[in-house]
N, C-alpha and C positions, 0 to 999 in steps of 0.2 A: 792520359794515353788512350783510354777507351774512347773518349770523345773524338780524338783525332782519327781513330780507326772508323768510327761511325760516320764522321763527316766525309772522310775519303770514300767510304762505300756509297754514301748518298750521291756524291758527285759522280762516281763511277757508274752507278746505276742510271743516273739521268743521262749521262753520255751514251750509255748503251740503248736507252729508250729513244733518244733522238736519232742515233745512227741505224737503228733496226738490226744491229749485228746479231743478237741472239736468234731472231726469227730467220734470218738468212742462213745462219750456221745450222739451225735445226732443219731447215729445208735441205741443205746440202748433206748433212749427216743422215737424214732420213732417206735420201736418195741413193746412198751407198749400198752396194750388194753384200752387206754384212748383216748378220742376224742382230736383232736388238739386244740379245743377251751378251753378245761379244762387245757391243758398244757400251753397255752398262758396266761390263768388267773393266773396260778402259777408263771410264769415268771414275769408278771406284779406286782404281790404281792411282789415278791422278790425285784423288782425295787422300789416299794413304801416303803418298810421297809428300804432298803438301802439308799433311798433318805432322810430318816429322820436323818441318822447319817453321811452320806458322802456328799461331794460336787457332783453336777451333773456331772461335767467333769470327776472326779475321778471314779465315779461309772460306767459311760458309758465306759470309757477306760478300766476298769478292767473286765467288764462283756460281752461286745460285742464280744470279740474273742471266748467266750464259747457259748453264746446264739444265735448269728447270724447263725452259721451253723445248729443249731437245728431248728430254725425257717424256714430256707430255706428247710430243709429236710421235714418239715411238710407242706410246700407248701404256706407259707405266703409271701405276697409281701414285698420287703425290704423297700419301701417308707412308706407303711402303718405301718409296724413295727416300723420304726424310729419315725414316728409321735406319735404313742402310747407310746413309751418309753420316749420321751421328755415330753409329757403331764403328764405321771405318775411320772416321776422324779421331775417335778416342783410341783406336788401335794405333793410329799414327802418332798420337801424343805420347803414348807410353813406350814407343819404339825409339831406341837411341839412334841418333844419326850416324 
């Protein structure tokens, strides 16, 4: 089961690399007249809801290729973002649906 998740995530990340979707999304989100903190709160809320229905590894492997370039374009530290994502994912895992 784990290998199927990893293979699916690898195919998904290659698709995203070819389509340049994460970079276009980060340009679009970076151009919005919303503060970076509010955008981070929305991303963390998505992780919290996703953590309720998906395993942490699957959720991180599927969303990091999209959310990481966006967070870097907004000026967030990658280590700080990783710590926040892991904490919110674990909160979502212990929350009953």
